[in-house]
C-alpha positions in Angstrom: 112.6 90.8 57.7 115.4 90.4 60.0 115.4 86.8 61.9 115.8 85.8 65.7 119.0 84.5 64.8 120.3 88.3 63.2 119.3 89.5 66.6 121.2 86.9 68.7 124.2 87.4 66.8 124.1 91.3 67.3 123.2 91.1 70.9 126.0 88.1 71.3 123.3 85.9 72.7 122.2 82.7 71.5 118.4 82.4 69.9 117.3 80.6 72.8 117.9 83.5 75.3 116.6 85.9 72.3 113.3 83.8 72.7 113.2 83.8 76.7 114.1 87.9 76.5 111.7 88.6 74.3 108.4 86.1 74.9 108.9 87.1 79.0 109.0 83.8 80.0 112.4 82.1 81.6 114.9 83.3 83.5 116.9 85.3 82.0 119.1 88.7 83.8 117.8 92.5 83.6 121.5 93.2 81.8 120.9 90.5 79.3 117.2 91.4 78.4 118.0 94.9 77.3 121.1 93.9 75.3 118.7 91.7 73.5 115.2 94.5 73.7 118.4 96.5 72.2 119.3 94.7 69.3 115.7 94.1 68.6 114.5 97.5 67.9 117.9 98.0 66.3 117.1 95.2 63.5 113.1 96.4 63.3 112.9 92.4 64.6 109.1 91.9 66.1 108.3 88.4 67.6 105.6 86.1 65.2 103.0 85.7 67.4 101.8 82.7 65.1 105.1 81.2 65.3 105.4 81.7 69.0 101.9 80.4 69.6 103.2 77.0 67.4 106.1 76.5 69.3 104.5 77.4 73.2 100.8 76.4 72.4 100.4 79.9 73.8 98.4 82.4 71.5 98.9 85.1 74.4 95.3 86.3 74.1 93.1 86.5 77.3 89.6 86.8 76.6 87.3 89.7 79.3 83.7 88.9 79.8 81.6 91.4 80.4 78.1 91.3 81.0 77.3 95.0 80.0 79.3 97.5 77.5 77.8 100.4 77.6 78.2 101.0 81.1 81.4 103.2 82.9 82.2 100.7 85.6 82.8 98.0 83.1 85.1 100.0 80.7 87.2 101.0 83.3 88.1 97.3 84.5 88.4 96.6 80.7 90.6 99.5 80.3 93.0 98.8 83.7 93.0 95.0 82.3 94.5 95.9 78.5 96.9 98.2 79.9 98.4 95.5 82.2 98.0 93.3 79.6 99.5 95.4 77.3 102.6 96.0 79.5 103.0 92.1 79.2 102.7 91.8 75.6 99.3 90.0 75.8 96.3 91.1 73.5 92.9 91.3 74.8 89.4 90.0 73.6 86.8 91.1 74.7 82.9 89.3 74.9 80.4 91.4 75.7 77.2 89.3 77.6 74.4 91.7 77.4 72.2 90.2 74.9 70.6 86.5 74.9 71.3 83.5 76.9 72.2 82.3 73.6 74.8 84.5 73.1 76.5 83.2 76.4 76.1 80.0 75.4 78.2 80.4 72.1 80.7 82.5 74.3 81.1 80.0 77.0 80.8 76.8 74.8 82.4 77.8 71.6 84.6 81.1 71.1 86.1 80.5 74.4 86.8 77.1 74.0 88.5 77.2 70.6 92.5 77.8 71.0 91.6 81.9 70.4 92.5 82.5 74.3 95.1 81.5 77.0 93.3 82.4 79.9 89.6 84.0 80.9 88.7 87.6 83.4 85.3 86.9 84.1 83.8 90.9 85.2 80.9 90.6 87.7 79.7 87.4 85.7 78.5 84.8 88.3 79.9 81.3 85.6 78.0 78.4 86.5 80.0 75.5 87.2 79.2 73.7 83.9 81.4 76.9 82.5 84.1 76.6 84.7 84.5 73.5 84.6 84.9 73.6 80.4 87.6 76.4 81.1 89.4 74.0 83.4 89.1 71.0 81.2 91.1 72.6 78.6 93.6 74.2 80.4 92.6 78.0 80.3 92.9 80.0 84.0 90.4 81.6 85.1 90.5 85.2 87.5 86.8 86.5 88.3 86.1 89.8 89.8 83.1 91.1 91.1 82.2 88.0 94.0 83.8 84.3 94.7 83.3 82.1 92.0 83.8 78.5 93.9 87.4 76.9 93.1 88.7 79.6 91.0 90.7 82.7 92.3 88.7 86.3 92.5 89.2 89.3 93.3 85.7 90.8 95.2 84.1 93.5 97.7 82.0 93.0 100.4 78.7 94.8 98.6 76.6 94.8 102.2 79.5 97.0 103.2 80.1 99.3 100.8 76.1 100.0 101.4 76.8 100.1 105.0 79.6 102.7 105.1 77.7 105.0 102.7 74.4 104.7 105.2 76.9 105.4 107.8 78.2 108.4 106.4 74.4 109.7 106.0 74.0 108.9 109.7 76.8 110.7 111.0 75.9 114.2 109.8 72.5 113.9 111.4 70.4 112.4 108.7 67.4 109.9 109.8 65.1 110.2 106.9 67.3 108.0 104.6 66.0 107.1 101.3 67.9 104.1 98.7 68.1 104.2 95.4 68.5 100.3 94.7 68.4 97.7 91.8 66.0 95.0 92.7 63.9 95.1 89.9 67.2 94.4 88.2 69.2 92.0 90.2 72.6 91.4 89.1 74.9 88.7 89.3 76.8 88.1 92.7 73.3 89.4 94.0 74.4 93.4 94.0 72.0 95.3 94.4 70.5 93.1 96.9 73.4 93.0 99.1 73.6 97.0 99.3 70.4 97.1 99.9 71.3 95.2 103.3 74.2 97.1 104.2 71.6 100.5 104.0 69.2 98.3 106.1 71.6 97.2 108.6 72.8 100.3 109.2 69.5 101.7 110.0 68.8 99.2 111.8 71.8 99.5 113.8 71.5 103.2 114.6 67.9 102.3 115.9 65.5 104.0 112.7 63.1 102.1 110.6 63.5 101.2 106.8 60.4 102.5 105.0 58.9 100.9 102.2 58.1 104.5 100.4 61.6 105.3 101.0 63.2 102.7 98.7 62.5 102.8 94.8 64.3 100.3 92.5 66.1 101.6 89.0 68.6 100.2 86.8 71.7 101.4 87.3 71.6 104.2 84.9 71.5 108.0 85.5 67.9 108.2 83.5 66.9 105.4 86.3 68.2 107.2 89.0 66.6 110.8 87.9 63.1 108.6 87.5 63.5 107.5 91.1 64.7 110.3 92.5 61.5 112.4 91.3 59.4 110.0 93.2 61.3 109.8 96.4 61.6 113.9 96.6 58.2 114.7 94.6 56.3 114.1 98.0 56.3 116.7 100.3 54.4 115.1 103.4 57.7 112.1 103.1 60.5 113.5 101.6 63.9 112.1 102.8 66.8 114.3 103.8 69.4 111.7 102.4 69.7 109.4 99.5 71.8 106.6 99.0 72.0 105.6 95.7 73.7 102.0 94.7 76.0 103.5 91.9 77.1 107.0 91.1 75.4 107.1 87.7 72.0 106.7 89.6 73.1 109.5 92.3 73.9 111.6 90.0 70.7 111.5 88.0 69.0 111.7 91.7 71.3 115.0 92.2 69.5 116.6 88.6 66.1 115.6 89.5 66.6 117.2 92.7 68.2 120.2 91.3 64.8 120.2 88.7 62.4 119.9 91.9 63.9 123.2 92.6 65.8 122.1 95.4 69.7 122.3 96.9 72.2 119.6 97.2 73.0 118.7 99.8 71.3 122.3 101.6 67.8 120.4 100.5 69.0 117.1 100.3 72.6 115.3 100.8 73.2 112.2 98.6 75.7 109.5 98.0 76.6 107.1 95.4 78.9 103.8 95.0 81.7 103.8 92.4 84.1 107.4 92.1 82.5 107.5 88.5 84.6 109.8 86.0 81.8 113.1 86.5 81.3 112.5 90.1 84.3 114.8 91.0 82.5 116.8 88.4 79.1 116.7 90.1 80.3 117.2 93.6 79.3 113.7 94.2 80.6 111.9 97.9 81.0 108.3 96.6 82.2 104.7 97.8 85.4 104.1 95.2 85.9 100.8 94.4 88.3 101.7 91.5 87.7 99.7 88.5 91.1 100.6 86.9 93.0 98.7 89.9 90.6 95.6 89.4 91.1 95.4 86.0 95.0 95.3 87.2 95.0 93.4 89.9 92.9 90.6 87.8 96.1 90.8 85.4 98.3 90.4 88.1 96.5 87.4 89.6 96.2 86.1 86.0 99.6 86.1 85.3 101.0 84.3 88.5 97.8 81.2 87.0 99.7 81.2 83.8 103.1 81.4 85.0 102.9 79.5 87.9 106.7 78.9 88.2 106.9 82.9 89.4 103.7 82.6 91.9 104.8 84.0 95.2 101.3 83.1 96.9 98.1 82.1 96.5 94.8 82.7 97.7 91.9 81.7 96.6 89.6 85.4 96.7 91.6 89.0 97.1 89.2 91.6 99.1 89.4 94.6 96.6 90.5 98.2 98.3 87.5 100.9 98.7 87.4 104.1 100.0 84.7 107.1 101.2 85.5 110.2 98.4 83.2 113.1 100.8 82.6 115.6 98.5 80.0 118.6 98.2 77.0 116.7 97.7 76.7 115.3 101.4 76.3 117.7 104.3 75.1 118.0 108.1 71.8 117.9 108.6 
């Protein structure tokens, strides 16, 4: 296999310049970088990650920690992060904390602390002060996605505002009997279900409307959970709501299926809105609040690169607000 000195000879530069050009670290002009990449490609030269790691103390590997592996949202965030990392020459190691507390302890006290990763992206996980400090003490930068973490650069959404916007959309269509499928029975980190319910309640109260206990049903952020909750809400003919705000698209899709199984028409008999812009949302005609999980993963990597390469940093904001957008489709209509 050709070595770095052969690449340097063909490109007409020094071995040090080849190292900087192919690693992405250090100042190299675009023209020189192109010449080095062309020479490396011609010779079939591949940078040795182990040798590079010995020289720099870096593995060019980022650990991504998520609470669930089998949920569309978290998979979409990971896809966005992986794509952005590959573009920058980094590998990704995924840690799923969907199991026991012991698994979480092992990840944060052993796996992430070994010299296997250069940095960590924590998705929708409210890290403890001890977990954060362990990583900081070992010079492993952290970026959080989903909510604020003290002393850590984060990207977050205002889940109360998302709940309020979804409910205000239904109110603007003339609905007053609005039910909510939330997640109170499955509280998550950063109190996401509670905050989205607060947004629903704030919008209802601002419109001078009560929030009735019979118009709330807890579920588990799955289609099955949304289906069961909607069956209960829509199965009562004397107190049937005309609209449902579900705290996630998966639960909203379950509600659409429940309404159809009850012989109801969406949106003629009941309007339904969710949050996420799930990959199936367009197929079901679901009105939703898009939160762009793929973009969240990419943005997290951009912030992490700032942490890993502080000399290239343009600005430093401790918390970055993530974008969201109301996407109106056919599952909601005027009352």
